[in-house]
C-alpha positions in Angstrom: -6.9 35.7 -15.2 -7.5 37.3 -11.7 -10.6 39.3 -11.4 -10.0 42.8 -10.0 -10.8 42.9 -6.3 -10.4 39.1 -5.8 -7.4 37.6 -4.1 -5.3 35.3 -6.3 -5.4 31.8 -4.9 -2.6 29.7 -6.5 -3.1 26.0 -6.8 -0.3 23.5 -7.0 -0.8 19.9 -8.2 1.4 17.0 -8.8 2.6 13.6 -7.5 4.6 13.4 -4.2 6.8 10.5 -3.2 8.4 9.9 0.2 10.9 7.3 1.5 11.9 7.2 5.1 12.9 4.8 7.9 11.0 4.8 11.2 13.4 3.0 13.6 14.1 -0.2 11.6 10.9 0.0 9.6 11.2 1.2 6.0 8.3 3.4 4.8 7.3 4.5 1.4 4.4 6.8 0.4 3.0 8.2 -2.8 0.0 10.5 -3.4 -1.5 12.9 -5.9 -1.3 16.3 -4.3 -3.5 19.4 -4.8 -2.4 22.3 -2.6 -4.5 25.4 -2.2 -5.6 27.8 0.5 -3.2 26.5 3.2 -3.9 22.8 2.8 -2.7 19.9 0.6 -5.2 17.3 -0.3 -3.7 13.8 -0.7 -5.6 11.6 -3.2 -4.8 8.0 -4.3 -2.5 7.7 -1.3 -0.5 4.5 -1.0 1.7 3.8 2.1 3.9 0.8 2.3 5.6 -0.3 5.6 8.1 -3.0 5.9 9.9 -4.9 3.2 9.7 -8.1 1.2 6.8 -10.5 1.8 6.0 -8.8 5.2 5.3 -5.4 3.5 2.0 -3.8 4.7 0.1 -1.9 2.0 -2.3 0.9 3.0 -4.4 2.9 0.6 -6.7 5.9 1.1 -6.6 9.7 1.2 -5.3 12.4 3.5 -5.0 16.2 4.1 -2.0 18.2 5.3 -2.5 21.6 6.8 0.3 23.9 5.8 0.0 27.0 8.0 -0.4 25.1 11.3 1.1 21.7 10.3 -1.2 18.7 11.0 -1.9 15.5 9.1 -5.2 13.6 8.8 -5.3 10.2 7.1 -8.0 7.8 6.2 -6.4 4.5 5.3 -7.5 0.9 4.6 -5.6 -2.4 4.5 -6.5 -6.0 3.7 -4.4 -7.9 6.2 -2.4 -6.4 9.0 1.0 -7.8 10.2 0.6 -8.6 14.0 4.3 -7.6 14.5 3.8 -4.1 13.0 2.4 -2.3 16.1 5.4 -3.5 18.1 7.9 -2.3 15.5 6.2 1.1 15.4 6.2 1.5 19.2 9.8 0.4 19.2 10.7 3.1 16.8 9.7 5.7 19.4 11.6 4.1 22.2 14.7 6.3 21.6 12.9 9.5 22.4 11.6 10.2 18.9 8.3 12.1 18.6 5.9 12.7 15.8 6.9 15.9 14.0 3.2 17.0 13.5 -0.1 16.0 15.0 -1.8 13.0 13.2 -5.5 12.2 13.0 -5.8 8.6 11.8 -8.8 6.6 10.7 -7.8 3.0 9.8 -9.8 0.0 8.7 -8.5 -3.5 7.9 -10.1 -6.7 6.8 -8.2 -9.0 9.1 -5.4 -9.4 11.7 -4.0 -12.9 12.6 -3.8 -13.5 16.4 -2.5 -17.0 16.5 -4.1 -20.5 16.6 -5.3 -20.1 13.0 -7.7 -17.3 14.3 -8.1 -13.8 13.0 -9.7 -10.5 14.1 -11.8 -9.2 11.3 -13.6 -6.0 10.4 -11.1 -3.9 12.3 -11.6 -0.1 12.6 -9.4 2.3 14.5 -9.6 6.0 15.2 -6.8 7.8 17.0 -5.2 11.2 17.4 -1.5 11.3 18.0 0.9 14.1 18.9 4.5 14.0 20.1 4.9 10.8 22.0 1.2 10.2 23.0 -1.9 9.0 21.2 -5.6 9.0 22.1 -7.5 6.0 20.8 -11.1 7.3 20.5 -12.4 4.0 19.3 -11.3 0.5 18.3 -13.6 -2.2 17.2 -13.1 -5.7 15.8 -14.8 -9.1 15.5 -13.0 -12.2 16.7 -13.1 -15.9 17.4 -16.1 -17.3 19.2 -18.4 -14.8 17.4 -16.9 -12.1 19.6 -16.9 -8.3 19.5 -14.1 -6.3 20.9 -14.4 -2.5 21.6 -11.7 -0.3 23.2 -10.6 3.2 23.8 -7.8 4.9 25.8 -4.4 6.5 25.8 -1.0 5.3 24.6 2.4 6.8 25.3 5.8 6.0 23.9 9.4 6.7 24.9 11.7 5.1 27.6 8.7 3.8 29.5 5.9 3.1 27.0 2.4 2.2 28.3 -1.3 2.3 27.8 -4.4 3.0 29.8 -8.0 2.5 28.7 -11.1 0.4 28.6 -11.8 -2.8 26.8 -15.2 -4.4 26.3 -15.5 -8.0 25.1 -18.7 -9.9 24.1 -18.5 -13.5 22.8 -20.9 -16.3 22.1 -18.2 -18.8 22.7 -15.9 -17.4 25.3 -13.5 -20.3 25.5 -12.7 -20.2 21.8 -11.8 -16.5 22.2 -9.7 -17.4 25.3 -7.7 -20.0 23.4 -6.9 -17.5 20.8 -5.7 -15.0 23.5 -3.6 -17.8 25.0 -1.8 -17.9 21.6 -0.9 -14.3 22.2 0.7 -15.0 25.6 -2.2 -14.9 28.1 -1.6 -18.4 29.4 -4.2 -20.1 31.5 -7.1 -17.9 30.7 -9.0 -20.7 28.9 -9.2 -22.7 32.0 -11.4 -20.1 33.7 -13.8 -19.6 30.8 -16.5 -22.0 29.7 -17.7 -22.3 26.1 -20.7 -20.1 26.9 -21.6 -16.5 26.1 -19.2 -14.0 27.7 -19.4 -10.3 28.4 -16.5 -8.5 30.2 
């Protein structure tokens, strides 16, 4: 029962499910929700993007502000699909914009980059609003005992682009370069020797 002089603070709990399509990318999400004092806490959050064998599964938690709508997410994945970022970017090519600001913290165990090589131990922190995103930090380990760090800005729409800084350190620069060639950076391995690299 409410105590005289105290404001009643209703609490709503339950399970929320969402199905949507972002461009050509099917999305499903489910979470246990506890809403109180202008915010909804999202526990046991599961997000699935894609379909069939290529479905990406993300798990974690989140928080949605109700009065001034904004979403914060902390998600983790085992193995990322290298085609997924392009599909997400393509979904915003027709002028679509995020309906609310999003603060995302994402970790993943691995991301294949071609030539039987992976990036591992990935971590990403970004803040997105409308058709732009600020990457405050990105880190990953890669081939040739490399470490990749980056930050910068992304924008979507009719003319998508990116601007930022990338720092690369590798004990075997040529192995890293060969993996990058598999991603379309042809000829780069011919300029790098199998020695420590910092760029």
